[in-house]
N, C-alpha and C positions, 0 to 999 in steps of 0.2 A: 633448924635450917633445912632439913630434908623436905619440909613443906614448900620451900621456895623452889626447889628443883621440880617438885610435883606440879607446882603452879605453872612454871614455864612449860612443862610437858603438856598440860591442859591447853594452854594458850597456843602452843605450836600445833596441836591437833586441831583446834578450832580454826586456826588460820588455814591449814591445809584443806580442811573440809569445805571452807567457804571461799576457796580460790585465792587466798593471799599467801603467795610464796615468794614474795620479793621481786617479781618481774616488773618491768616498766609498766606503769598503769597510771591512769588519771585519778584513781581512787587512793585514799590514804592507806598506808601499809603499816601494819603492826609487826609483821614478820621481821622486818629489818631492825627493829628496836629491841628484839628479844635476844639476850645473850645465848650463844651457841658455840659448840666446838666443831669446827670443820676439819675433817681428816683429809690431808693433801699428800699425794705421793705419785711418783711415776709408775708406769706399768712394771710389774715384777719387783716392786720395792718392798713387798711383804705387807702392804697396807691391809689386805683382807685378813691375813694371819694375825696381825696385831688386834684387829677388832674382834676376831673370834676368840683370841686369848683373853681379852677383857671380859667377854660374855661367858666364856667357858663352854661354848658350843660351836659345832660346825653348822653354819646356816647360810653362808654367802655363796653365790654362784661362782664357779671356777671354770677356767678354760683359757684358751689362747686368745690373743687380740684384746679388744676393748670389751670387757665383760660387764662392768658397771656402766650403764648408759643413762641412768636417771639418778638424781640425788636420793639417798636413802636416809631418812630421818629415823635414827635408832634411839629409842628411849628405853633405858634400863630401869626397872623398878625392883628394889630389894624387898622380898617378902620373908616373913619369919620362917615359914615352913610350907610344905605342899609341893605339888608337882610343878616343874618348870613348863612354861608355855609361852607362845607368842600370839599376838593379835595384830591384824592389819586394820588401818582406819577404813579402807575401802571394803572390808568384810567384817562389819561390826558383829560382835557377839559370837564369832567363830574362833574357837581356841585351837591353836596348832600345838599339839604336844609332840608330834613327830617333826623334828627340825629339818629333816630331809624334805618334807612336804613344804616347810617354810621356805627353803631354798628354791624349790620349784615354783612356788607362788610368786616370788620376787621376779623370776625369769618371765613367767606368764604375764604378770601385771606390766612389766616393762614392754613386752610385745604388744599388749593391748593398746598402749599409748603410742608406741613408735612403729608398730607393725613389725614384720620380720626382716626389715631392711637394714638392721644394724645402725639405724639412725639414733641420735641422742635427743633427750628432752629435758627441759628445766623443771617439769612438773614432778615434785618429789613423791616418793613412796613413803608411807608412814608406818613404821613397825614398832610395837611395844613388846618387850620381853620381860617376863616376870619370873624371878628366880631368887633363891636364898644365897646364891653364889655370885651375885653382882652387887655393885654399889649403885646408888641413885645417880644416874648420869644420862646426858643427852649428847649424842654424837651425830654429825651429818657426814655420811660417807659420800664423797664426790668421785666422779669418774677419774680414772688414772690419767695423768698427763702423758702425752705420747708425742712422738715426732713424725710418725708415719700413720696414715689412715689404712685400715685393713681393707681387703677386697669387699666390695659392696657398699663402701662408705664414700661420700663425696670428699674431695680434697679439703673442703672447709672444716671437716670434722676436727682436725688438730687444733685449729684456731677456735672453733666453737667450744671445745672442751676447756681450753685455756680461759676463754672469756667467761664461761660458766663458773669455773673455779675462782677466778678473780672477783666476779660479782659477789661471791659469798665472803671471801676473806678480806676484801678491801673495806668492809664495814667495821667501824670502830667497836661494835659490840661482839665481834667474832673473835673467838680464841682459835688460833691456828695450831693444829697438830701436824707438824711436818715430818713425814716418814721418809727416811733415807737409808739405803742399804750400806752397811759398813764395808762391804767388799768392793765398793766403787769409790772413786775420788769424790769427796764431799763438794768440791768445786763444781762438779758437773751435775749435782743433785737438782732435779727439776723442782722438788718441793722447797728446797732452801732458796733457789733462785727466785721463784715467784713470791715466796714469803718475804724475802728481803726487799722486793720492790714495793710491797704494800705496808710492810712493817720494818723499816730500815733499822730501827733501834732494838728490835727483838723484844718489844714490850708486851706483845700479845702472842708470841710464838713459843710453843713447847717443841723441842727437838727430840725425835725418837730415832734411835739407831737400831736397825734390824740386821739380822744375819751376821752377828758378831762371831758366831762359832764357825762361820764359813770363810773367815779371812785367811789370807795366805800365812803359812807358818813363818814365824819371825816378825810378824806385824801384829799390832793391836790398835784399839780405839781409845786408849786411855786419855790421850790429849784432847780428843773430841769430848769424851764424857766428862772430863774435868773442866771443860769450857775454855781450854787454852787455844785450840785450833780455830774454833768459831764460837764466839761468846754470845750467849743469849741471856736475857734477864732471869730466866728460869733454868735450873740445871738440866742437862741432857739426861735422858733415860735410855738405857740399853735393854733390848729384849732378845730372847732366843726363841725363834719360832719352831714349830714342829717341822721336821724334815718331810719331804714328799713321801718318803717311805712310811713315816708315821701317819700321814694323812691317808695314804692308801690302806693302811692297816686299821684305820679308825681308832688310833690310840686315844685313850680317854684324856680329855682336856685337863682334868684335875691332876692326873699323873704328869701331864706335860708341864703344868705350872710347877710341880714339885721338882721335876728334872731341871727346869729353867733356873730355879732358885739354887739348886745344888751346883749348877754350872758356875754361877757367879761366886758362890762361896768357896768353891774348890779351885778356882782359877787364880794363880798367883798375881796375874796382872790386874784382876778386877775385884779381888777379895776385899780391899779397903772400900770399895764402892757398892758392895753387895746389898747393903741395907736400903739403897735407893735405886736398885735395878729391878727389872722384871715387869711383866704385864700386869701383875696384881698390884704392884706399887704404882704403876702408871694410872690404873683406874682410880685408886684412892686419891692420888695427887690431883687428877683432873676433876674429880667430884668435889673435893674441898675447894679448889680454885673456882670452879663454876658457881658454887654456893656464894663465895665471897663477891664475885662479879655481879651475880643476880641481886644480892642485897644492896650493892651500891647503885644499881640501875633502877630499882623499883620506883623511887620518887619521879625519875624522868619518864618512866613508862606510864605511871599514873597521870602525869601532866599531859603526855601525848594522847592518852586515851580520852581524858576529859575534853581536850580541845577538839579531837577528832569527832567525838559524839556531837558536840555543839555544831561543828561544821556540817556533818552529815545530816543532822536534823534540820538545819537551816536550808540546805540544798533540797532535801526532800520536800520541805514546806513550799519552796519555790516551784518545784515540779508538780505539786498537787497530788491528790489522791489517785490511786489506781482505778481503772474503770471497772464497774460491777459487771458481772456476767449476765444477769437477768434484766428484762425490760424495766421492771420496777426500779431496780437499782440505778439503771442508766437515767430514767426519768427523774428520779430523786436528785441525782448528781447535777443534771442540767438545771433543774429548778433552783438548787442551792447556788449554783454559779450565777444564775440570772438574778437571784435575790441580792447577791453581793454587788453585781453591776447596778441594780436598781437603787440600792442604798447609796452607792457612790454618787449616782446621778442626783439623788435627793440632796445629798450633802453639798453638791455644787450649787443647787438652787437655793438652799437655805443659808449659804454663806459659810458653812463649815470648810468647804473647799472653794477656791476662787472661781468666778465666772457668772454667778447669779446676779451680781451688781450691774452687769451690762444691760439686763432687762430694765432695771430701774432707770438707767441712764437714757434709754430710749424714751421712756415716759416723761422723764423730768426735763430733758434737754432737747432731744431730737424731734419729738412730736410737737411741742410748743413752737419750736423754730419753724417747723414745716407749716403750721397753721398761720404763722406770721407771714410766710412767703406767699400765701394765697393771694392772687390778684383780683380782689373783689371789684376794683375800679373798672375792670373790663365789663362787668355786668351792671355797674351803676353809673355808667357814663350818661351824660345828658341825653344823647340820642337814644340809648337803650331804654332809659327810664321813660322818655316821651313815647317811644314805640310801644312798650309793654302796657303802659297806662292807657294809651289811646286804643290799642287792640282790645284791652280788657273791657273798655266802656261799650264796645259794640256800637249800635246805632243810637244808644241813649247815654249821653255823657253823665258821669257820676254827679250826684247832687252835693254831697258834703265831702266825703273822703273817697279816694279811688281804691276801695277795698280789694277788688279783684286784681288791680294793678299791683298793690302791695303784695298780695299773695304770689303773683307770678314772679315779681322781682325777688322775693324771699326764696321761693322754690328754686329759681335759676341760680341764685347765689349758693344755696345749700347743696345743690347738686355737685358743685365743684369741690365741696368738702369730702365727697365720697372718695375722691382720689387719695388724699392723705390717709383717710380712715382705712381704706383698703390696703394701702401700702403698709400701714401699721401692722397689718397681718402679713403682708406679702413681700415687702422690700423690693418691689419691682419699680424701676424708674421709667415712668412714661414720658414725662415732660420735665426736663431738668429745670427749666425756668419757672414753670408755673406750679406743678404739683408733685415735685420730686419726692416729697416725704409723705404726703397724705395718701399716696398709693403704697406707703411703705410700712405702716405700723404692724399689723399682724404678721406680715412677712419678715419684717426686721426681727421681731421677737422669735419667729420661726427659725430664722437662720442662726440666732444665738442658741436656741434650744438644741438645734441640730449639731452645732459645734460642741456643745456640752456632751452630747451623746458620743461623739467620736473621742472626746477627751476621756469620758468615763470608760469606754471600751478599752482604751489604751492603759488606763489605770487599774483595770480589773486583771490582776495577775493570773487568775484562774483561766481566763479566756485565752491567754497566750498559749496555753497548753493544747487548745483545740481550735485550729484555724477555721474550720467549717462552722462551728458553733459561734465563733467570734463574728464571722461575716453575717450569719443568720440573725444574731441578736442585734447587731448594728442596723441591718436592713429593716427588721421588724420594728425597732424603735423609731426609725426615720419614717416608716410608713404610718405609724400611729401619729407622729407629729404632723404629717401631711393631712391626715383626716381632721386632727384638731385645728389646724390652721384654716381649713375650709369652713369648719363650723364657726370659727372665730370671725372669719370674713363675713359670713352671713349675719352673725349677731351684731357685728360692728356696723355694717351697712344698714341693718335694720334700725339701729339707733338714729342714724342720719335720716332714714325714711320717716321715722316717727316725728322728727322735727319738721319735716316737710308736710306731713299729714295734718298736724294740729299746731296752730300758732298760739302763742301765749297771749290771751286777750288782755290781761292786765297791763301788759307792756304798752299796748296801743291806747288803752283807756287813759293812760297817764300822759299821752302825747297832747300838747296844746293844740286846740283847734284854731282854724283861721279867724273865726269870729272873736276869739279871746285875744288874738294878736292884733285886733283892730282891722281885720280884713273886711272888705265890703262884699256881702253876699249878692249884691245886685250887679257886680262886675259880670261882663260877658264870659261865657264858657271858655272862650279862647284866651282871656286874660289869665284863667286859672291854669293854663299850661305854659305860663311864662317861665323864664329861667330860674327865678328866685324860688318859685313854687316847686319846680322839679328838683332843684337842688335840695330843698327841705325834705322832699320825699326820699331822695337817695340817701340823705343823712339818717333819716329815721330807719330805713331798711338796713343800712350798715350797722347802726346801733343794735338792732335786733339780731342781725347775723353774728355780731361780736358776742352778744349775750349767749347765743346758742353755742358758739365756739367755746366759750368759757365753760359751759356745762359739759360739752363733749370732751373737753380736755380732762375732765374727771371721770366721766362715765365710760369712755372708750378704753382707757387702761384697765378699769375694773372688769369690763367685758372680756378683754383679752386675757387677763389673769385667770378669770373664771373658766374660759373656754380652752386656754392653752397651758398656762403654767400649772394651775391646780390639777388639771386633767393629766398632765405629764407626770406630776408627782404621784397621782393616784392610780393611774391605769395605763402606764406607758407600754407594758408588755402583756396586758390582759389578752389581747387578740392572739399574740404569739403563744401564750399558755394554752388557750383554747385549742389552737391547731396542734400543739405539742401533744395534748392528750389523745389525739386521734391517730398518732403515728405508731407504727409497728416497731418491734425491737430492731429490725434491720435498719429502718429509717433513723431511729434514735442512735444506733451505732455509727451511722454515717456522719452524724453531728459530732461524734466523739472520736473522729478518725485521727487519733494521736500519732505523732511522728514515731515510727518504730524505734528510732534511736533514743527518744525520750523514755519510752517504755522500758527498753533494755537498761538504760541508765538508772531508772528508778529501782528496778529489780536488783541491780548490782549494789546500789547504795543501801537498799534495805538489808541485803545479806551482810554487807560490811558493817552496818549499824548493829545488826544482831551480834556480830563478832565482838565489837567493841563493848557493847553492853554486857555480854557474857564475860569478857575479860575484866571489866570493871567489877562485876560481882565476885569473880574469883579472887581478885586482889583484895577486895574488901573483906572477904571471908578469911583470908590468911591473916590480914591485919587485925581483925577482931579476935581471931584465935590466939594471937600473941598477947 
């Protein structure tokens, strides 16, 4: 069982070292779940004397007014033999064998935290004492309750001390050691009053009655010690402290314990209670009870530790890795974050995440609909056909077929396809009635790809940590998409230009000639420009243009995917990476200008995680030992 107290001692030291001492905090606290014995009493109640009697040494500061101004976590370790010594957590590896020096260090360390202003602090001092004359025990000595602030202290000090004491003893894992002087009315005891408020049934309170030997003649504390005057779940324990004269003469503590025992054994009033009186008995009772409480709390502490580790690891994962100090480390971190973003973007395009299907919708629905809305009739009206054919003939009318007229009619019709083809790249609406989508294709795809960039930036958790990098990555990706869109526009328009540059001869060879239709080649040239003939020319041109549109419906999406979608997957951040490699450490640091609050939070979480992992290892070691 002694290993259990040692375990809690280690955990308390780790908590103190890493800043967990039960204060209000947004971080998980292990301190509050650890069983502890808090020593509570008013000023001049004999609290310090009780602690020194349990330890068997003079080591606490003494004086008038509020002497204890910080909690003192006092851990007692029983050793088989050797010289007694003390160690402070804030002075590791320094052993104090002179207990007067130990007392001075408590005063000095208090002043380091509070200054010499007599202010109080909730940050504990951690002291371990190793001696063959102590039992394994942990006690927390709290500032004495008072009703009046001393000179040099603010009026709030009285309430501040009470709030500090209350914050310790109100926790269900705290065992309360309530110190009350026997020569004062118990009803006015500060320790009993505040203990009753937080533990009304007395289930966690041990009552200690001091100064029994100083009671008025004819009075005694038997009713209190027998639990008749004020009942607690645990028996009251009386102690006899050294007198001020003994303290001044530095009377040996072991001799004082012997005199205390003789007092109870030889006093007619307390003789029947002597076997459960005295500071030595008090130490043993508290040690045994603390062991029992620790044993019952271990499963709950383990559960808390495991849950806290998971929570801390999860939050640290969300906050991301700390920033490296060197330029290479910073560059590596930026590249890693960019790769995460790039992968998320590819997943959107490939269908692992939603969004890529919008590109297919443009090709499968919006582009064909745009082609259908093209008004070729405007270019193939009777007047326009007659005009272009006549102009193409020049001064010599065509002999068989108006080839140049056909070419001009086809070219003028195909030119209007450039609108929708361009828009496939651009999504710019030039004429809502006529070519609202053919000016839209590369741009429509561009707007979708851009939308996926913004979505991927939002979904890259690591980028949330660095606002400047987030902005740079988003801008760089969009600039790359702009360049890809421009290339796509050129390629798409080139496809239309190719159709204008070279007409498919086979199509026209298959067209029926006038002679085959029973036409009379001897008709005058003017008869060959009649309405029927011109309508047939317009129909032929429209058939050819529709054939071209059918081909472009397949080739333009391929061109756009090649120039935009595939390139976005393959080289979205290539230009950004090239520029990144040229940056100096200072410029890289500016991209990683993390919020100072986030950096501070990460450090705090890492320290707290270290504490919990250490606690987990300590508990596991004790469990395996058993």
